N, C-alpha and C positions, 0 to 999 in steps of 0.2 A: 514435571510440567512438560507438555508437548511443545515443539518448536513454535507453533503458531498461537499458543495460548497467550503469550505476552502481547502479541499484536491484537488479538481479539479483545483484549481489555481496553484498547484504545477506542475513542469515539470514532464512528464511521467505518470501522474495520470489522467485518464479519468473517466467518470461516472461509468463504469463497475468496475474498480479497486477500486474506492472510495466506492461504495456500498459494495464490498467484504471486504474492510478494516473496514467499519462500522460494518459489521457482526462479526468481531473478536474484536470489542471494540475500534477501532482506528477512531477518528472523526476529528482530526486536525493535523497540522504539529507538534505541541507540543507533542501530543500523539505518533506520529510516531518517534519523536526524543527520547522520553522516552524509548520506547521499542526497538528502533533501527531497521535498515533494516533487519538484520538477524532474530531478534525476530519476526518481522512482517511476514517475509517470513515463518518461522516455524509455526506460528499460522495459516497463510493462508493455508499452505500445510496440516495441521491437519484437517482443516475444509473442504478442497476441495481435498481430496486424489486422486481423479480420473481426476484432471485437466490434459489436454494433452499438454499444452504448455511446452516448454523446462524448466527444473527446474530453471535455472538461470534468466528467463525472469522477473519475479516479483522482485526477489532480486535486479537486476540491476535497475529496475524501482524505487524501494523504495530508494535505495542509491542515485540515480540521483535526486529524489525529495528532499532529505535532503541536497544535495550539490548544487542544482540548476543547474544541468547539464543534457543534453539529453543522 
């Protein structure tokens, strides 16, 4: 299993988001649970400050992944 395969099994997490999460040290649902949706979002925004998507897009995606909701 590749490192991001576990993440891509979660709702709202595609390959691109999984790779970016891997880039900030999040490789599994357990990692995401440990840091939380807000913590993951903050790490992501620090690493990708020029991201042009709405600020809340990834935050909602991470929370949905943790709660199994779209």
